N, C-alpha and C positions, 0 to 999 in steps of 0.2 A: 758442625751445624749447617744445614742447607741454607742457600740464599733465601732471603725473605721474598714472598710472592710480591709481584709488582703491584698488586692491588691493595697493599698495606702502605699507608702514607708514612713519610719519614718521621713524623711526630710520634707515631706509635711503634716504630721499630725497636726502641729500647724495651718494649713490653713483650716482644715476640718470644714464643716458646714452641717447641715441637708439638704439633697438633695431636699426635698419637700418645703423648704423655698425659693427656687429659681424659677424663671420663665423664659421661653424662650423669646428672643427678639420678640417684637410684630409684626414685619414685616421683618423677616429674608429672604433675597433673595437667600440665599445659600441652595442648596439641598445636602444631604450627604448620604453615604452608611452606614446605621446603623449596618448592619451585619458585615461589615469589621471593623468598629470601635469597635463593641462588641467583635469581635475576638481579636483585639489588646488589649483591656482591660483585657480579660481573660488570654492572654499569658503574657503581660508585666505589667499589672496594669496601674494605672494613673501615668504617669511619668512627667506631667507638669500640672500646675493649670489652671483652666478656669478663665476668667475675667468677673467680675460682677459689674454692676453700682448700687450704693446705691440708686440713684433715687431722691435725694434731689432736684435737679434742673429739672429733666425730669418729675417728678410726677409719675414715674413707678418704685417702689422700687424693689430691688433685681433682676434686669433684666440682663440676660446674654448677653454680647457683643461679646465675643470670646469663643468658646467651646460649642455652643448650641447642636451640635450633639454628642459631648462627654457626655454631661449631659443626653441627651435623651437615649443614649446607656447604660449608667450606670443605669438609671431607668429601662430600659428594662431588665438588668441583675439582678434587684432586690436590687441594692445598696441602702443603707439608707443615706450615706454620700458621700461627694465629696470635694476635695480640691479646694479652690477658692482664687484669689486675688481680691482686690476691687479698684474701682475708683469712683469718684463722679462728673459726667460731665453733661453738658446740653444735651437736646434732639438732638441738631445739632451735637455736638461733639460725642455723642453716635452713631449717624448714620454714621459719618465719620469713627469711629473706626470699626464698623461692616463691612463697605464697604472695607476699606483698608486691614483689616485682611484677607478677602477673596481674594482681588485683588492681593496682594503680592504673594499669593500661585499660582494664575493663571499666573503671569508673570515669575515665576521661571521655569527653564527647567532642563534637565538631560543630563549628559554624558551617553548615552545609553549603550555604550560598557562597561564602568566602572560599571554601574548599573547591567548589565547582569553578569559581573564577580562576583560582590558581592553576588548576589542572587544564582549563581551557587555554591559558596563556602559554603553556608548554608546547614546544614543537611536536612532541610525541609523548606517549605515556610510559616509555621504557623506564624501568627501575622505580616506578611509583607504587607498584602493587595494585594499580587500577587498570582495567581495560575499558574499551569504549562502552560496553554494556553497563558497567558500574557507573561510568561518568554520565551516561544517558539517564540513569535513575536519579542521580543527583540533580541533573538539569530539569527533570520532570517535576521535582519538588521545589524548584526555584520559583519565586513569585512572578506572575505575569503582570503586565500593565493592567490598570483598571479597565473594566469593560466599557467600550465606547457606546454611548447612547445614540444610535443611528435613527434619523427620521424615517418613518415608515415608507415615505415616497422615494427615499434614496437620494434626495437632493443634498448636495454638499458633503457627501460621505467621503469622497476621494481625498480632499485636503485633510480631513480628520484622520483618515486611515494612514495617510502618509506621515502625518505628524506623530501619531501615537505608535505606529508599528514599524514602518520602513526605517525610521531613525532610531529604533530601540536597540539595535545591536545583534538581533538574530531573527530568524523566521521559524515558525513552528506550525506543524499540521499533525493532528492527533498527538501521539507521544514522540514524534520525531522532531528534533530541533537542531538547527544548524546556525552557527555564528556567521554573520556577514560583516564584511569590512566596509570602511567608509567609501571606498571606490565602488563596491557593489551596491551600496545604498544609492550613490549617485546614478549608477546605471539603471536601477529599478525606478528611481524618480523620473529619469529621462523616458523610459518605456511608458510609465504611467502618464506623463504629460503628453506624449505623442498619441497614446490611445484616447485620452480625454479630448484632445483636439479633433481627432478624426471621428470619434463616436458621439461627441457632445454629451457623454454620460460615462460613468465608470462601471455601469452594470456589465457583467461578463468579463471584467478585467482579469480575474483569476484564471478563467478558462483560456483567455487569450495568452496569458503569460506562460501557461503550460504547453500550449499547442503550437505557438509560432516561434520562428527563429528571430533572434533579436540582436544580431551582430552589429547592425547599423543603427540601433535604436538611439544611441547617445547623440548622433548627428543626423537627425531626420531631415531629409531634403524639403525645402519650402516649395510652395506652389510656384513661386516666381522662378525658382531654379528648374522646375520641371518643364515650364512652358517653352523656353527656347529649344530644348531637346525635342519636344513633341513637334514644334514648328519645323525644325530642321528635318525631322523624319518625314513629315507630311510633304515638304518641298521636294525631298528626294523621290518620294513615291510619285508625285505629280510629274516630275521630269521623266521618270521611267515610263509613265503612262503615255506622255506625249511622244516619246521615242517609239513606243510600240505602235501608236496610231500612225506615225509617219511611215514606219516600215510597212504597215498594212496597206496604206494608200499606194506605196511604190509597187507592192506586189499586185494590187488590182490593176495598176497602169500597165 
């Protein structure tokens, strides 16, 4: 027997059989995404055994009842072995097992918001069966904060917007949503406070955020810090002007 593939954990090694000794269920009604299952096998390995009927009563030996697509994906990856558990049931019971194994998956559902939270916390989506497009759809269905009742004249909106949105954990425009970290929240708050100080209003803040560079926003220089620099520059300019005047007088002489 060939060595077990590295992607089969030690706990399943006693169940390993040659992959070519097994056959798919002869009329499996289920269709599967072999590429997604292959990716899972590459990333996680085989973490549960497939179920095979010995075939004493059905007349079809070594027929897979649960895990047909896992077996096909493993063959696609070139595996020579796979872990399997065994039953020995009649043709009728085999059909029932095939149907119920698929049906129970169909009847299950998701807490979509919790699923989105779990996927967002992962460093990447490898081996999850989800891509960014699928995750974006989940995020689009996640509840947003309650609508802010903004005064028509725009007074006091900035503090409310900061409280309700900048600290909420993500930013969204149209159907695009991105998660923001605590450090990014602090940076956005600093940009907002600086803009409010300079403009005396938060009107146009969104446009300002998109159009301007903000690398120094977290530590905006104060007026008192600017003043000495300006004074020093002015002094230097005056000195140069005096030297130029003196040179002109010498030339005239």
